[in-house]
C-alpha positions as CSV (number, residue, x, y, z in Angstrom):
1,M,85.8,106.4,104.1
2,E,83.0,105.2,101.9
3,E,79.3,104.9,102.9
4,H,79.8,101.6,104.7
5,T,83.5,100.8,104.4
6,I,86.9,102.2,105.3
7,V,89.3,101.5,102.4
8,V,93.1,101.6,103.3
9,D,95.9,101.2,100.8
10,G,98.2,99.8,103.5
11,D,97.5,97.9,106.8
12,V,95.0,98.3,109.6
13,I,95.9,97.9,113.3
14,A,92.9,98.3,115.7
15,G,93.7,98.5,119.4
16,N,91.8,96.7,122.1
17,H,88.2,97.6,122.9
18,S,87.8,99.6,119.8
19,E,84.4,100.0,118.1
20,I,84.3,100.5,114.3
21,K,80.9,101.0,112.7
22,Y,82.2,100.3,109.3
23,G,83.6,97.5,107.2
24,L,87.3,97.4,106.4
25,I,89.3,96.8,103.2
26,A,93.1,96.8,103.6
27,R,96.3,95.1,102.7
28,S,96.5,93.2,106.0
29,T,94.4,93.6,109.2
30,I,95.2,93.2,112.9
31,L,92.3,93.5,115.4
32,G,93.0,93.5,119.1
33,E,90.9,92.1,122.0
34,R,87.2,92.8,122.1
35,V,87.1,94.8,118.9
36,T,83.7,95.3,117.3
37,L,83.5,95.7,113.6
38,S,80.1,96.2,112.1
39,G,80.7,95.4,108.4
40,D,82.8,93.1,106.3
41,L,86.5,92.5,106.8
42,V,88.4,92.1,103.5
43,S,92.2,91.7,103.4
44,R,94.7,91.2,100.6
45,G,97.2,89.8,103.1
46,D,97.0,88.1,106.5
47,T,94.2,88.7,108.9
48,R,94.6,88.5,112.7
49,I,91.6,88.7,115.1
50,D,92.2,88.5,118.8
51,I,90.0,87.0,121.5
52,W,86.4,88.1,122.2
53,S,86.2,90.2,119.0
54,H,82.9,90.5,117.0
55,I,82.7,90.9,113.2
56,G,79.3,91.9,112.0
57,G,79.8,90.7,108.4
58,N,82.0,88.4,106.3
59,V,85.7,87.9,106.7
60,K,87.7,87.3,103.5
61,T,91.5,87.1,103.2
62,D,93.7,86.3,100.3
63,K,96.4,84.7,102.6
64,N,96.3,83.3,106.1
65,A,93.8,84.0,108.9
66,H,94.5,83.8,112.7
67,I,91.4,83.8,114.8
68,G,91.6,83.9,118.6
69,E,89.3,82.3,121.1
70,F,85.6,83.3,121.6
71,V,85.6,85.4,118.3
72,N,82.1,85.8,116.8
73,I,81.8,86.2,113.0
74,D,78.2,86.8,111.9
75,G,78.9,86.2,108.2
76,K,81.1,83.7,106.3
77,L,84.8,83.2,106.7
78,V,86.8,82.7,103.4
79,V,90.5,82.0,103.7
80,K,92.7,81.4,100.6
81,G,95.6,80.4,102.8
82,D,95.9,78.6,106.1
83,L,93.5,79.0,109.0
84,D,94.8,79.1,112.5
85,V,91.7,79.2,114.8
86,G,91.2,79.0,118.6
87,N,88.6,77.3,120.7
88,D,85.0,78.4,121.0
89,V,85.0,80.5,117.8
90,R,81.5,81.0,116.3
91,I,81.2,81.5,112.5
92,N,77.5,81.8,111.7
93,G,77.9,81.7,107.9
94,G,80.3,78.8,107.7
95,F,83.8,78.9,106.4
96,E,86.1,77.9,103.5
97,A,89.9,77.4,103.7
98,K,92.1,76.3,100.9
99,G,95.1,75.7,103.1
100,W,95.8,73.9,106.4
101,I,93.3,74.2,109.2
102,V,94.8,74.1,112.7
103,V,92.6,74.4,115.9
104,R,94.8,75.9,118.6
105,N,95.3,79.3,120.3
106,P,97.1,81.6,117.8
107,I,99.9,83.9,118.9
108,P,98.4,86.8,120.9
109,V,98.0,90.0,118.9
110,M,100.0,91.9,121.5
111,V,103.0,89.7,120.9
112,Y,102.5,90.0,117.2
113,L,102.2,93.7,117.5
114,F,105.6,93.8,119.3
115,L,107.2,92.1,116.3
116,Y,105.2,94.4,114.0
117,V,106.2,97.6,115.7
118,S,109.8,96.4,116.0
119,E,109.9,96.1,112.3
120,L,109.0,99.8,112.1
121,L,112.5,100.6,113.5
122,R,113.8,99.5,110.1
123,L,112.7,102.8,108.8
124,G,115.2,104.6,111.1
125,K,118.9,105.2,110.5
126,D,120.3,103.2,113.4
127,E,122.3,100.4,111.6
128,E,122.8,98.5,114.8
129,V,119.1,98.3,115.6
130,E,118.4,97.2,112.0
131,K,121.1,94.5,112.1
132,A,119.7,93.2,115.5
133,L,116.2,93.1,114.0
134,E,117.4,91.2,111.0
135,E,119.1,88.6,113.2
136,L,116.1,88.2,115.4
137,F,113.2,88.2,112.9
138,A,114.9,87.7,109.5
139,D,112.1,87.9,106.9
140,D,109.4,86.4,109.0
141,V,107.7,89.7,109.7
142,E,106.3,91.9,106.9
143,S,107.2,95.6,107.3
144,V,104.3,97.9,107.8
145,S,103.1,100.1,105.0
146,M,103.4,103.9,105.4
147,N,99.7,104.3,104.2
148,S,98.3,102.6,107.2
149,L,95.4,103.1,109.6
150,I,96.3,102.7,113.3
151,I,93.4,102.9,115.7
152,P,94.4,103.4,119.4
153,N,92.8,101.4,122.2
154,G,89.3,102.3,123.1
155,S,88.6,104.4,120.0
156,R,85.2,104.8,118.5
157,I,84.6,105.3,114.7
158,S,81.1,105.7,113.5
159,M,79.4,107.6,110.7
160,D,78.8,110.5,113.1
161,S,82.2,110.7,114.9
162,I,85.8,109.7,115.1
163,K,86.8,109.6,118.8
164,V,90.4,108.8,119.9
165,P,91.7,109.0,123.4
166,S,95.0,110.7,122.4
167,N,96.4,112.5,119.3
168,A,95.1,112.1,115.8
169,I,97.5,112.2,112.8
170,I,96.0,112.2,109.3
171,G,98.1,111.9,106.1
172,N,97.7,113.2,102.6
173,N,94.8,112.8,100.2
174,C,92.4,111.2,102.7
175,R,88.6,111.3,102.6
176,L,87.1,111.2,106.1
177,V,83.5,111.3,107.4
178,G,82.6,112.2,111.0
179,N,83.3,114.7,113.7
180,I,86.9,114.3,115.0
181,R,87.4,114.4,118.8
182,A,91.0,114.1,119.9
183,T,93.7,115.6,122.2
184,S,95.4,117.2,119.2
185,L,95.2,116.9,115.4
186,E,97.7,117.1,112.6
187,M,96.5,116.9,109.0
188,G,98.6,116.5,105.8
189,N,97.8,117.9,102.4
190,G,94.8,117.5,100.2
191,T,92.5,115.8,102.7
192,T,88.8,116.3,102.8
193,L,86.9,116.0,106.2
194,Y,83.1,115.9,106.2
195,G,82.7,116.9,109.8
196,S,84.0,119.2,112.6
197,I,87.2,119.1,114.7
198,R,87.4,119.4,118.5
199,T,90.6,119.2,120.4
200,I,92.1,120.0,123.8
201,N,95.5,121.0,122.5
202,Y,96.6,122.2,119.1
203,V,95.2,121.8,115.5
204,R,97.6,122.0,112.6
205,L,96.2,121.7,109.0
206,S,98.6,121.7,106.1
207,Q,97.9,122.8,102.5
208,D,94.9,122.3,100.3
209,N,92.6,120.7,102.9
210,I,88.8,121.1,103.0
211,V,86.9,120.9,106.4
212,H,83.1,120.8,106.1
213,G,82.5,121.9,109.7
214,N,83.8,123.9,112.6
215,I,87.1,123.8,114.5
216,I,87.0,124.2,118.2
217,S,90.2,123.9,120.3
218,K,91.4,125.0,123.7
219,G,94.9,125.4,122.2
220,S,96.3,127.0,119.0
221,V,95.1,126.5,115.5
222,Y,97.3,126.8,112.4
223,I,95.8,126.8,108.9
224,D,98.2,126.6,105.9
225,A,97.8,127.9,102.3
226,G,94.9,126.6,100.2
227,T,93.0,125.1,103.1
228,H,89.3,125.9,103.2
229,I,87.2,125.8,106.4
230,L,83.5,126.0,105.7
231,G,82.6,126.6,109.3
232,E,83.8,128.7,112.2
233,I,87.1,128.6,114.2
234,N,87.1,129.0,118.0
235,A,90.5,128.6,119.6
236,N,92.9,130.2,122.1
237,S,95.0,131.5,119.2
238,I,94.8,131.3,115.5
239,R,97.5,131.5,112.8
240,I,96.2,131.4,109.3
241,H,97.9,131.8,105.9
242,E,96.7,134.6,103.7
243,N,95.8,132.2,100.9
244,A,93.6,130.0,103.3
245,R,89.8,130.6,103.4
246,V,87.4,130.5,106.4
247,D,83.7,131.0,105.7
248,G,82.6,131.4,109.3
249,V,83.7,133.6,112.2
250,M,87.1,133.3,113.8
251,R,87.3,133.8,117.6
252,A,90.6,133.7,119.5
253,P,91.2,135.5,122.8
254,G,94.9,134.9,122.4
255,G,95.0,136.7,119.0
256,I,94.7,136.0,115.3
257,I,97.8,136.2,113.0
258,F,97.5,136.3,109.2
259,E,100.7,134.9,107.7
260,R,102.0,136.2,104.4
261,E,103.9,134.0,102.0
262,E,107.2,135.8,102.6
263,D,106.8,135.4,106.4
264,K,106.2,131.7,106.0
265,A,109.3,131.4,103.9
266,L,111.3,133.3,106.5
267,S,110.0,131.1,109.3
268,D,110.8,128.0,107.3
269,N,114.4,129.2,106.8
270,E,114.8,129.9,110.5
271,L,113.6,126.4,111.3
272,M,116.2,125.0,108.8
273,E,119.0,127.0,110.4
274,L,118.0,125.7,113.8
275,D,118.0,122.1,112.5
276,V,121.5,122.7,111.1
């Protein structure tokens, strides 16, 4: 997350009625109904924008663009491939398209998402499902990238906060700005968050993360080795690795457990035995 733009190595899927106070740069982008994007939308692949959405900047795509009805683009639309556009679309800055221009109602994003999510099943080990998907969709649908940003319906992302109605899952080596508000949160390794965390359920932070704020949770909080919390932790219970660091006060009526490296190795072995 940069000053005015969210940069994603993979794809972006934004659910209906989401509000994003940033621009987006990604491999491909899918915006649902009534999505508000404050900045530019730049895509190296296809771009799909569903009905009644509002883009506060320019839209640029290196491939094809599919724009639904009543979409409002404040800036300029630049399409290096084909442009599939619905009725009553307003593009205040004009548009350029090097491919075909078709004025019709594009396939709804929800239908496209069904195909898109179905393609995710290819990552599983069920050969029958994979064979069925190959027969149904062949190579028409591009598989989703693992380094993707998926924004649930009704989410709010601004420079002050990141609010999602359900669980938040953050991968490795991310840079995020804003106070996270979610039902629960899981964070991978090597991520830096410039903000606080507030959840109803659990918070689980893996190794070598940095959180520039407080953690408040009604559930349990787990902090793995090498993670640094610059603020306080207030939770029902806290489990923290001995090599983690918390600058502020830790409060937990359910107790605080300091985990040693050998204890962690033992618990990991027990989990492996249970999996076997």
